[in-house]
Each structure stands twice: as structure tokens, then as C-alpha cells.
N, C-alpha and C positions, 0 to 999 in steps of 0.2 A: 214451269210445266211445259212440256212440248206436246204437239198434236198426238204423237204416238203413245203418250202417256194416258191420254183420254180414251182414244180408240186405236189400238194397234192395227197394223196393216191388214191382218187377217180377219178383223172384226169390222162389220159394215154398219152396225147399229148398236145402240146402248140404251139403257133405261135411265132417264133423268127426271126426277120429280114425278115419277109414276107414268111417264110418257115414253114410248119407244121412239127414239130419234135416229134417223139414218145419217150416216156419214155424208157430209156435203150439204146438209140442211141450211146452214148459214150461208155458204157459198151460193146456193141456189136462190136464197132470198135476196142476196145482193145483186146477182145477175138479173133477176126479175125486176128489181127496183131500177136498175140501169135501163132496162128495156122500157119501163114506164116513163123515164125521164128523157130518153133519146127522142130528139125531134123527128128523126126519120123512121121511127117505129110505126108499122102499120097498125090499124085498129085491131086487126086479128091478133097480131103479136101482143098488143097491149092487153087484150081480153084474156089471152092465154096466160100472160104474166100475172094479171090480177088473180085469176083462178089458182095459179100455182102458189102465189103468196098466201092466199087464204088457206089452201090445203096444208101448207107448211107452217102456218102460224102456231099451232099447238107445240111443235118442236122448238121453234124460236123462243116462245114464251117459257117452255120447260127448261131451256138452257139458261134463261135469265138474260138474254141479249137485250131485251127492252128495259131491264132494270139498270143496265150499264150505259146503253147508248140511247140518245134521243133522236128520233127521226125528224130531220129538218125539212124535208119536202112536205108541204102542206097536204097535197093530194094523197101521198102515200101514208102520211100520219093518220089522215081521216079514214082511209081504207082499212088500216090496221085497227084503229079504234072501233070501227063498226063491227069487226069480226073477231075481237079478242075472245078467247075461250072463257067460259064461265068458271 
């Protein structure tokens, strides 16, 4: 399966397991995780990244990302565990 088979170019979101997920959700999660891990990230950037991870978490969970991949970074793993949707 290719990306366009999941969400074609002209469609920006889809419903997965009852959650509307925007295209780019997984990419944003990864970019924010990198911001948290970067030594040179400001505290403001880290706070924004944490908030964006929490906001995007329902989509990441609905897509099943956490069923396939294990988060190795302890701080990120704890942040995600604290905010997993019910």
C-alpha cells in the first residue's frame, strides 16, 4: 500500500477507528519528538512540541502507530502514557 492509497492527494483527512485524522499527523508527531530530543531546543519550543504531541495523540492512537512502534525515549514514552486517550 502506498500513501496515496490511504489518503489521495486531494483528501486531507480521513476517519480511522472513529477518529478524524489529518494528513501529516504521524509526520508532525515525529517532528515534535525530534524537537523534544534536540539539545538545542528552547524550553518554549519544547513546551509547544509537548502540547502538539498531546493534541495529535488521538490520531496517532487511532492509526495504530503505538501498536506497531515502541517509543524508546523515556521522557516521550512517559508523556504519551500520561495522555493516552481513554
